[in-house]
N, C-alpha and C positions, 0 to 999 in steps of 0.2 A: 477693429477689436472694439469690442463693449466701453464706452465714454466715462460709464457710470465709475462711482468711486468705490476703491478696496475696502474690503472692512479692515480694521485695525489687525486681525492676526495677520491676510492674505498681505498687508503691508508688511508686518514684521518675516513670515516665511521669505519675504520676497528678497527681503534686506538680510538675513542672513547668508542665504543663497550666495549675494554678489560680495558680501563681506567675507565668508569663507574659502571664498572662489581665491580671493587675493589674498589673503592672510594663511592659510593652510591648504595649498595647493592638492597636497598630497592623500588628503581625505576628500576632494573635491572630484566629480558629483559625489553628492551627499546622501547617505541611507536618510531612510525617515527616523531612524534612532538620534542618530546626530542632529540631524534637523529640529527634532522637539528641542534635544539639549540646547542648541542654539539659540532658538525661539526663548525658553526658560532662564537662560541666563540672567544671572543676578546682577552682572559686571556689563558696563557699557551698553545698560538699556535704560528705557525711559517709555512707557511706564514696564514696571517687573511685570511679567505675565508667570502664569499657568497653565500652559496648553498641552490636552491633552493628545495621544497619538490620530486619533479618531477626528479630532477638531483640525490637527493639522493635514490631515489626508484631504478632509475636505478643503481647506485653504489650498492647496495642491491644485485637486481639479478644479476648482475655481482660475486660479491664475493658468492652467493649461489650457482650460476654454479661451483663454483673451491672448493664447500663446506667447505669456511669459515665462511658462516654466516646459520644459520639456523632462519624457521619462525615458531612461536610458536604462539597458537591462547588461547585466556581467557578474558574473560570481551569482553567489547565493541570492543575494538579495537587490531590492529594485534602486534604482537612484536618480535624483535629481538632479538639472542642472535648469540656471534661470538662463532668459532671452532676452533681458529687458535692452542691452542695446539696439538690435534688430526690431522687436516690436514696440520700442519707444520712437526708435529712430533719431537715437541721441551717441553722440560720442562717451568714449570710458570715463572723462573728467564728470560729466553731468550725471552718469549714473553711479559714480563715485559717492557725488554730493549726496542724490538723492537715497541713496542707501543709509547713509549716515544719518541724514535726517529723520528715516524711518525709523533708525533703531533708537535713537537718541531724544528724539524731539525737537523743538524750536530751539534755533543754533543761531550765535552771531556769525559773521563769515570767519573772523579769527580763530572761533571756538570749531568754525567746519573745518579750518584749513588742519589744525593740529589732531581734531579725531579721526579725519579721513586719510593720515598719512599714510595708512598702511593699505589702502584702496589704490589712493594715488597720490602721488607728491607735486603738492602744488608751489610754483616758487616764490608765491606772495600771495597777500591777502588779497589784495589788488586783481588776481589772475582767479580767486576763487568768486570775488564779485563778477567777474566779467560772466563765467557760466551761468552765476544764479541770475541774473540779468537775461540771459539768453532764455534759459528756463520759464523765466517771470513772464517773456515778451511773446512767449506761443500764442498762435491762436486760442487753444486751449492750454494756459497757464499750468504748470507741475509744481512753480513754487512761487510764494507770495513773502511780500517783506511786509512783515507787522509794526503798527506805529510805534516810535520810540517810548519804554517805561519811562514815567518819572524817576529821575534819580541816576537815569545808564546815559552813557554815553555813545553805545553803539546800539544798531537794531537786531531785532532777531527775525532769523526766517523761517518758514515751516512746508511742507512738502504738502503737495495737493494730489497725492496721487489715491489718498484714503481718505477716510472720516477722521477726525478728532476721534482718540481713544477716549472710553466710558474711566473714570477713575474708580479704581474700586476702593473701600471701606479700608482704613488705617485703623492702627492699633489706635488705642485710648491715648493712648503716652505720647504718639505723634497727631494727635487731632488738629492741633492747632494748624502745623504742618500741611497736615491733609488738605483742610479747609481752604489753605493758600492756593495751593496747588488747583482744585476744584475748579476753585472764583478764574485762577487763569487759563483752564481748560476752557470754563466757560465763555471768557473772552473771544479765546483763538475762533471757538465755535460761532462764533455769532460773526466774527472779522469774516471767516472763511465762508460763511452763508450770503454775507453781503459781496464778495469779490466774486463766487458764484454767480450770484444775480446782475450783476455789473457786465461781465462774460455774454449772461444771454442777453440782456439788453444791446449788447454791441454786437452780438450776430445777427437778432433782429434788424438792426439800423442798418448793417453792411447788405445783410438780403435782399433792404427796399431799395438801397442804391442801388447794387445790380441788374433790379427789376428796371426801375426806375430808366437804366440806359439801357437795357436790351429793347425799350418801348422808342428809345429817340432815333 
């Protein structure tokens, strides 16, 4: 499967499919119309998006190319389902956490436990942390733990499936809040780039070790 990051919209489409499969199974697999509505939902989403049908279709095509989405025909409209567990080789608990991060942005383990409740009911925060650490310790990490912000008690986690979303301009009445969020996303983007560079350095080091051992 293509290992390059998903776009923010592709991650949103995948997250919506995972969410709706668990929360409203009667409407799953999803039609394009309901999928667009889920992507542009004003609640339980960060950032808020305004994607067109054409943009969502483009995202679906990219996800199908990676085997993350499958298309099914039935009735009068085409419907779409995710294939995340098989394509990524993950248990349903990990997929639930990735979807929640993709839909709502960086969160603490406690927030993830609460926000993912409709997708999977975790027994406690330590169970969430266990799956997060497994995702972070993969050869190609799918989540990362961010440094603790000043004045906070808990660290937040971010998903690495996609690039950080660009922040759209806000109304002037909310300009200060928008500037704060922009700074936050820039910091996350910088940390994400550093993490990816470290992963690449580790891959090179491992390859060099394997080459050296094969020569012995």
